[in-house]
C-alpha atoms as one frame of an Amber mdcrd trajectory, in Angstrom:
protein
  -0.016   0.047   0.066   1.205   3.617  -0.697   0.179   7.260   0.025   0.958
  10.343  -1.533  -0.154  12.159   1.857   3.000  10.740   3.256   5.656  12.227
   0.697   7.875  14.974   1.869   6.220  14.790   5.406   8.571  14.496   8.643
   7.767  11.597  10.863   9.510  10.660  13.793   9.768   6.760  14.958  10.959
   5.966  18.297  12.765   2.563  18.642  13.801   2.624  14.963  16.704   0.566
  15.281  15.419  -2.851  15.191  11.805  -4.852  15.212   8.682  -2.924  14.849
  10.127   0.713  14.787  12.670  -0.528  11.939   9.807  -2.153   9.952   7.708
   1.338  10.389  10.578   3.499   9.431  11.037   1.411   6.303   7.710   1.482
   5.293   7.229   5.255   5.492  10.425   5.921   3.677   9.453   3.541   0.867
   6.291   5.714   0.605   8.281   8.834   0.497   8.292  10.298   4.103  11.418
  11.850   5.795  12.056   9.893   8.859  13.811  10.775  11.709  14.647   7.236
  13.491  15.395   7.866  17.003  17.319   4.960  19.040  19.899   4.472  21.684
  21.725   2.368  19.121  21.677   4.925  16.481  24.603   3.247  14.555  21.894
   0.514  13.218  19.537   3.344  12.273  22.547   4.936  10.177  23.005   1.387
   8.827  19.426   0.862   7.933  19.493   4.613   6.213  21.939   3.415   3.940
  20.150   0.477   2.830  17.391   2.514   2.180  19.217   5.121  -0.097  17.353
   5.565  -3.594  13.941   5.076  -2.059  11.432   7.772  -2.223  11.845   9.027
   1.124  14.873   9.319   3.553  15.860   7.876   6.909  17.992  10.101   9.373
  19.441   8.651  12.560  18.870  10.685  15.828  20.764   9.169  19.189  18.573
   9.528  22.328  18.249   7.652  25.647  14.397   7.800  25.715  14.981   7.379
  29.788  16.304  10.732  29.988  13.918  13.810  29.540  16.800  16.126  28.528
  17.998  13.724  25.790  14.248  13.530  24.279  13.993  17.396  24.431  17.142
  17.925  22.754  16.364  15.185  19.977  13.110  16.730  19.126  14.547  20.157
  18.909  17.145  19.135  16.575  14.988  17.195  14.504  12.645  20.416  14.046
  15.641  22.316  13.195  17.262  20.148  10.837  14.542  18.470   9.244  11.460
  20.574   9.535   8.128  20.619  11.356   6.861  17.252  12.602   3.640  15.708
  10.870   3.872  12.023  12.124   4.753  10.573  15.427   5.068   6.802  15.969
   5.678   6.093  19.844   6.991   2.686  19.092   9.965   2.365  21.778   9.328
   0.165  24.766  11.200  -1.928  27.192  10.339  -5.640  28.779  13.097  -7.119
  30.950  12.888 -10.996  30.757  15.523 -13.333  30.896  17.366 -14.390  27.811
  16.167 -18.059  27.427  12.481 -16.105  26.931  13.564 -14.125  24.236  13.129
 -15.126  20.525  14.109 -13.199  17.365  10.530 -13.035  15.676   9.695 -11.230
  12.844   7.203 -11.234   9.855   6.005  -8.886   7.040   2.501  -7.825   6.388
   1.581  -9.673   3.153  -1.519 -10.553   1.063   0.396 -13.440  -0.205  -1.367
 -16.336   1.140  -4.400 -15.257  -0.798  -3.119 -14.830  -4.139  -4.960 -16.728
  -6.698  -7.592 -17.265  -4.229 -11.097 -16.582  -4.413 -12.790 -13.583  -2.584
 -16.684 -12.487  -2.604 -17.362  -8.897  -2.429 -20.954  -7.691  -2.024 -22.065
  -4.295  -3.400 -19.163  -4.263  -5.512 -20.743  -2.183  -8.112 -19.932   1.195
  -6.281 -18.475   2.850  -3.340 -16.540   0.817  -0.556 -17.186  -2.586  -2.431
 -15.748  -1.171  -5.729 -12.740  -0.005  -3.964 -12.191  -3.145  -2.067 -12.703
  -5.443  -5.244 -10.115  -3.477  -7.262  -7.357  -3.285  -4.422  -7.679  -7.076
  -3.935  -7.828  -7.691  -7.782  -4.328  -5.525  -7.984  -3.089  -8.039  -5.260
  -3.605 -11.149  -6.900  -6.974 -12.249  -5.790  -9.702 -13.537  -7.880 -12.738
 -11.644  -6.895 -16.502 -12.325  -7.438 -18.078  -9.023  -7.284 -21.837  -9.467
  -6.254 -24.152  -6.627  -7.072 -27.573  -6.085  -8.166 -26.169  -3.842 -10.912
 -23.828  -6.564 -12.442 -23.078  -4.296 -15.493 -21.236  -1.658 -13.364 -19.008
  -4.640 -12.182 -18.312  -5.927 -15.644 -17.099  -2.366 -16.568 -14.778  -2.426
 -13.584 -13.416  -5.689 -14.472 -12.575  -4.325 -18.124 -10.451  -1.543 -16.572
  -8.758  -4.170 -14.402  -7.567  -6.442 -17.098  -3.878  -6.844 -16.996  -3.760
  -6.715 -13.201  -2.343  -9.582 -11.236  -5.883 -10.839 -10.197  -9.398 -11.014
 -11.966 -12.738  -9.290 -11.314 -15.755 -11.616 -12.065 -19.333 -10.135 -12.092
 -22.240 -11.857 -10.407 -25.822 -10.440 -10.280 -27.570 -10.856  -7.286 -30.450
  -9.002  -5.459 -29.221  -9.495  -1.758 -32.907  -9.011  -0.408 -33.669 -12.528
  -1.778 -32.157 -15.535  -0.211 -32.760 -17.851  -2.972 -30.692 -15.622  -5.388
 -28.072 -15.464  -2.428 -27.710 -19.168  -2.145 -27.864 -19.496  -5.998 -24.900
 -17.059  -6.427 -22.667 -18.575  -3.871 -23.330 -22.045  -5.687 -22.511 -20.561
  -8.893 -19.212 -18.869  -7.577 -17.912 -21.872  -5.973 -18.641 -23.919  -9.054
 -16.992 -21.490 -11.554 -13.917 -20.102  -9.483 -13.575 -22.567  -6.707 -13.715
 -22.583  -2.638 -14.137 -19.029  -1.080 -11.113 -17.727   0.821 -12.408 -14.411
   1.460 -15.809 -12.894   1.968 -16.310  -9.008   2.364 -20.046  -8.385   3.621
 -19.917  -4.832   2.269 -23.433  -4.482   0.643 -25.787  -2.165   2.857 -28.886
   0.211   2.225 -30.123   3.218   4.423 -33.841   3.777   3.962 -35.540   6.904
   5.322 -37.924   5.750   7.681 -38.269   6.413  11.562 -39.805   3.808  13.969
 -42.787   5.083  15.718 -44.361   6.222  12.399 -42.243   4.020  10.261 -42.583
   2.167   6.831 -42.409  -1.720   7.643 -41.401  -2.390   3.923 -38.506   0.112
   4.408 -37.551  -1.787   7.692 -37.704  -4.943   5.764 -35.434  -3.960   3.136
 -32.872  -2.924   5.573 -32.775  -5.824   7.499 -32.664  -7.913   4.476 -29.907
  -6.576   3.106 -28.014  -5.271   6.099 -28.472  -8.315   8.415 -30.017 -11.385
   6.702 -27.763 -11.047   3.406 -24.658 -10.748   5.749 -25.700 -13.936   8.005
 -26.518 -15.833   4.776 -23.420 -15.016   3.149 -21.219 -15.983   6.262 -23.133
 -19.305   6.413 -22.418 -20.078   2.728 -18.523 -18.908   2.972 -18.068 -20.834
   6.147 -19.562 -23.947   4.541 -17.150 -23.720   1.290 -14.065 -22.948   3.764
 -14.904 -26.028   6.144 -15.537 -28.211   3.277 -11.959 -27.167   1.821 -10.204
 -26.603   5.212  -9.343 -23.206   4.180  -7.672 -20.512   6.638 -10.435 -18.129
   5.644 -11.098 -14.587   6.426 -14.488 -12.714   6.710 -14.804  -8.716   6.881
 -18.310  -7.339   7.551 -18.286  -3.691   6.838 -20.305  -2.319   9.731 -20.604
   1.270  10.751 -19.780   3.206  13.790 -23.764   3.465  13.792 -23.434  -0.029
  15.041 -21.902   0.910  18.170 -23.447   4.704  18.973 -26.593   5.689  17.916
 -26.563   9.354  16.292 -29.563  11.688  16.179 -29.823  11.227  12.360 -33.681
  12.212  11.461 -35.720   9.021  10.117 -32.895   6.772  10.028 -33.706   4.903
  13.161 -33.480   1.604  11.685 -29.794   1.741  10.098 -28.205   1.792  13.354
 -30.272  -1.142  14.732 -29.301  -3.085  11.633 -25.542  -2.305  12.334 -25.988
  -3.164  15.918 -27.215  -6.539  14.643 -24.060  -6.745  12.556 -21.990  -6.261
  15.675 -23.653  -8.997  17.495 -23.673 -11.170  14.507 -19.842 -10.870  14.034
 -19.332 -11.690  17.859 -21.566 -14.525  17.650 -20.023 -16.011  14.469 -16.637
 -15.351  16.019 -17.738 -17.559  19.177 -19.283 -20.326  17.140 -15.631 -20.474
  15.023 -13.660 -20.755  18.122 -16.158 -23.161  19.732 -15.510 -25.417  16.553
 -11.744 -24.549  16.307 -12.140 -23.406  12.743  -9.038 -21.825  11.202 -11.264
 -18.780  10.064 -11.077 -15.113  11.202 -13.868 -12.665  11.339 -13.685  -8.919
  11.464 -15.869  -6.196  12.058 -14.885  -3.006  10.197 -16.872   0.134  11.180
 -16.255   3.380   9.556 -17.775   6.326  10.397 -19.137   8.741   7.608 -17.860
   7.826   3.740 -18.651   9.791   1.115 -20.311   7.414  -0.998 -23.870   7.541
  -2.666 -25.628   5.644   0.148 -25.632   8.714   2.419 -26.238  11.409  -0.092
 -29.391   9.428  -1.520 -30.788   9.362   1.983 -29.866  12.907   2.943 -31.643
  14.079  -0.418 -34.836  11.998   0.582 -34.982  13.342   4.155 -34.325  17.124
   3.103 -36.681  16.661   0.103 -33.895  18.876  -2.063 -30.794  18.629  -3.629
 -29.007  20.438  -0.954 -26.218  17.879  -0.308 -23.957  19.550  -2.261 -24.104
  22.404   0.312 -22.811  20.101   3.114 -19.221  21.140   3.772 -18.255  17.981
   6.233 -15.597  15.917   4.766 -15.771  12.309   5.405 -13.823   9.269   4.635
 -13.136   8.146   1.084 -13.793   4.637  -0.095 -10.042   3.691  -0.691  -9.649
   4.559   2.965 -11.893   1.652   3.722 -10.180  -0.528   1.001  -6.782   0.033
   2.545  -8.033  -0.729   6.228  -9.584  -4.084   4.826  -6.441  -4.915   3.021
  -4.500  -4.410   6.272  -6.744  -6.631   8.252  -6.666  -9.565   5.533  -2.657
  -8.960   5.481  -2.179  -9.379   9.037  -0.623 -12.775   9.838  -2.710 -15.900
  10.468  -1.894 -15.556  14.547  -2.673 -11.887  14.927  -6.110 -11.072  16.007
  -7.312  -7.446  16.767  -8.945  -8.039  20.058 -10.622  -4.753  21.089 -12.108
  -1.883  19.572  -9.062  -0.008  17.875  -9.281   3.344  16.389  -7.692   4.526
  13.195  -8.075   8.528  13.488  -8.843  10.063  10.257  -8.224  13.732   8.902
 -11.741  14.516  10.621 -13.332  13.309  14.043 -14.799  10.362  12.590 -12.808
   7.029  13.227 -12.821   3.587  12.026 -13.103   0.563  14.556 -11.822  -2.838
  14.062 -13.302  -5.729  16.129 -11.857  -9.351  15.376
């Protein structure tokens, strides 16, 4: 993964001489950042800097004993003077005193390599977050089944991805209809093979309150946001179990699945997303009970600039005044990057608690695995 937002920015990484700090510093440099690597063993940072010569960014070594306040203040002042104002701070350095016999040199790199050539199902792949995730998976060598009501849009995306490491296949499906979901999953496994990844992304936001609500709109929300998610999980897990696959399921949830906001006439949407939160946890417990080699993650972004909110807002306001809204949200690619990160973590890594990825605005992404 790369980000143009890092190019030329000053990043400080503490504990940059080895391990996590070294890995973070290297990744930042390769993405164009100017990294100040702080360490007690600065000679290791300087050696690493030489190895990174020629990359988009650069690494600079700064010696500092982080147990001494004066050293820290002097190092930060020197960095500001020599490199410029700080944009990123990675507080990585830490100490754990153990006997030598308990210490092992463990290292790994984040990679999607184990899923190259494998089958991923992405629902709601015609636009927005689903489209972004499907494209990113294809570019990383995955064979993607893009499921959507508007399959022609998925086919257009597939044409643009020709020549990438993976391939995108379009599958038409109305996710409010259980029979269509079952037929689609069967068709995917028959034509492409067993499923290794499921991205339950498709979702709807229907304008309707509860006390004076529209029951048909409630049903559409539940059918898409809950029932289709549960059915997809059932079918994907069955495929993974039958072929002993170490698979991964990601449910694209929402911060509305953790906190109910006062958004007029959208009361049933958070109810559906709270259900996804509970559903994910229930499936995780079932997976652990059966000792299956499958991971499941709930990925909960805040407001994302996609059509789902724009359409709902226009319906609520009865006008086209959405264009006047100045609040900035996440982009679909931000969520795709987060999903790629989750899929890239090694098999033994589990994101246990709700960890926040802070965005450029007050909105957050929550992981629950």
